[in-house]
N, C-alpha and C positions, 0 to 999 in steps of 0.2 A: 241079616245077610240074605235071607230068602227073597225079600222084595227086590234086591239088587240083581239076583240071578234071574228072576222072572222078568224084570225090566230089560235085562240084557238080551234075553232070548227074544222077546217081542220086538225090541229095537233092531236086533240083527235081522230078523225076518223081514221087517218093514224096509229096512235099508237095502237088503239084497234084492227084493222085488223091485224097488224103485230104481236101483242102479242097473239091473238087467233091462228094465223097460227103457231107460234112458239110452243105454248102449245100443239096444235094438233099434230105437228111433234114429240114432245117429247113423247106424249102418244102413238103414232104409233110405235115409236122405242121401248118403254117400252113393248108394246103388242107383238112386234116381238121377243123380248128377253125372256120375262117371260111367255107369253101366257095368262096373265090375264089383265083385263081392269080396274085396280085400279088406282086411281088418287092420287099419293103420294103428300103430303103437299109441299115438296121442289119444285115440278113442278109449283104449284100455285104461290109460292113466286118468282120463276124464271120468270113466266109470268108477274107478277106485276112489277118486276124490269125491264124487257124488255119494258113494257108499259111506265114506268117513263122515261127511257133513251130516247126512241124514241120520246115521247111527248116533252121532253125538247128540243131535237135537232130540231124537226119539228116546234115547236112553234117559236123558234128563227129564223129559216129559213123562215117560212111563214110570220112572222111579218116584216122581212126585205123586202120580196117580196111585201107585201101589201103596205108598206110605199114607196117603190121605184115606184110601179105602180101609186100610188096617186100623187107623186111628178112629175112623167112624164106626167100625165093627166093635172095637173095644169100648167105645163110649155108649153104644146101644146094647151091650151085653148086660142082661139083668144080673144083679148081684144075688148070689144064693144065700139063703138064710136071713135076709132082711125083708121085712114087710113093707110094701109100698103104700099101705093104707094107713 
């Protein structure tokens, strides 16, 4: 369960940063074209969609990486009480 929570947190942070940057870029272009700083509703929906897509992809990737990291740690942990010689 812990790898899923860690993966969720990392994916949420990555998705939020990317969505905010995408919306900021859209607003910057809108300001350059129209000269007004209005936030059209479609831009907010686009930002939400960007967040969902990036979150889904990053969650899947981070969960895979966390599980791979844990299995690697478990396989490299020396067993206690056994001699390797």
